[in-house]
C-alpha angles and dihedrals in degrees: 000000000000117000094237092055091045090053091046091050092049092048091051091051094050096047097038091233121167128219129215118231123258106245136201115249112280125242110280112263121194134196114278117254116263107272118245093236146011138108093284096046090049092048092050092050091050090052101041094035092194094303128138094237126094119226130225143193122189115230096209096153124074095220093050093046091060094040093053088051090053091045092055091047092048094045099045116114103173116017148359121194113187125182122177143158094220134022108181124212094230134105094284091047091047093047090052095045093050091053091047091051092048089052089053091049090056091052106271112142106235125194116186118189114182132172111248103218100083100017111127110206134105120251093241093055092045090051090051093049087051091053090065106114093231101034127073122182128191133179122222115232095340125195108257089215112073134182122055126032093240091056091049093046089053092050089048092054096044088051099035105144093054098037095046091067109090135183106245094174121127118197133155114186124180124189087337093278107083129042137178117210131168142084104317123109117197108270146094100272091056091053102043098261104110117102091200098054138331127206132247095223146157142216134167126223109213138185132173140058094334090068089081087065095048091048091049091053094051090051091052092058094040092055096042122110087242091067104085117196110239093222088077094058094079136014090204097070091120092061095052112110099231096168090054093046091049093047090054091049093048092048089057093049093049090045089059095045092107095031129040093358095043092116096053131065106247093194131063109267143169115273098187096124093050092049091052092061093059092079088065099032104047118082126213131239147129116281141186122192115208131186139172120250114260095244097058094239097128130034093215098159095048089049094053094045092046092052094046089052091049093054096050113129105189118358145012130190120189123190116186135149093213113036115176113155091204126177099013092306088141096054095101096052097077089053092055090051092047088059091050103267111146109224119203121183125188118190133155122273115239088264092053094047117098090191106058096182090059090054091047092060094039094057091062087071098047097099092045088053093051090041088056090056100253121149103235125197130183115204117234123245090214102042125174126282093268092058091041091056090058092053107032121063119202127291090025128086110178122217087239145354122247126197118235102153118131120192145124127211121200129196090333091281108071129051134180120209120180149101098295118122119194093241135103093257093057095037099046112013120027126058114252140181143187153158126264108202127186106200127128092204095050092045090050087056092049093051088050089055092050091045091056091046094053098048111123091254091057106034144019119235110217120228139169126237120222086265095055097254117141120240130192109221115194127118084330135015119256127191092193125059111261115249135169093243144339094267089063089053092053092051089047093052093047099045091050088073098046109101097235103110096115091056096050 
């Protein structure tokens, strides 16, 4: 027996960890056909009107982003396919799961695909969820060792190359006719409900011909060997007290109806009035949905984005919460600038970054970015009231605002909205996805969003002095990078020297 296996067996024995079985690939399961009728089908038909274009609406507001997800769930009549990197066990996560379960109870086929690394639920509960006749749940690339965090951490480290690849995709499909894609995971800070910090984020609601590509990408992941059915996580699913668990969860939701969740409907409702406005609110354009394969063999999203940037003729705007031009990823930018392409980059300031090590390694490139001729902006962690209103949802006012938006705008006519960060982890390790949209109207809306984000009240524009020192120019001029507190500066200074850049 190999030494590594012996050590692992001994470790499991000492820590009482359990392992999940290796399974044969499941029967291939495809997206359901689009139903002939239903509120979403009717709304889509009224928007598309038989045309060849797809149609889009930006979800620029945290409150609207959650409400439209609830609208899709409550209005679905045939299917819900949900894929996410994180599904947090907070009020927003509970509200969404409750509505999804109620949809399954009324006959909607639900498929939930969640990355395993941060998902907080015990194996028995997940197996019991998967036992629902209309709800299937799968985990992407799960740890074979379950139980305590120490056991899982040890398994992760001893199987690092395989376990390090995560599914960063974020897709929400209802009845095969509407989808939401973008940067938001499923949790309170993405929907304005975190008292610590809320995110400035972005999604796009889509209907029309491009939905076939979105559905195909979901099916590719759902049927991959990396998607592990939750029913195999535990052989004690039948003994799990589902009614009591649901009763506890729903009591929490009701208890917060007039508090934290006061801005959201906590009960299933009719969304007919909201669906009617889509015919006037959604804008048309051509779209192409791209996604990586679930095994990490091809970097499809990166290839498409790289090619699109290389072909820019006049202007590029990149918005990314984690921007690390690692391994010469930035080499082509100076050539674009030489031929007259204006390059704008919007990233969070240290204070607006929820991942300090990512900022620590980004800041090493600031001077090179400015030397290349780019316009570089860092988003404020205490933006103005207008930006706050897009991030906080009553009654919450977070201590600070973080930036989590991921988008690219090219030549004022094409935009890319998806899950892709401009960092090594997204570019080289995780799976990603996103929507390329060619629409002058939608791109105009995107540029208006960026314009508001980069006002002096909301961002600092970085400039260099004659001596090569960086200044932060906003409503005032700073000569030291803005941070929430001195402790964050200390962490930033320390993590800058830790050699983890390729993992960020």
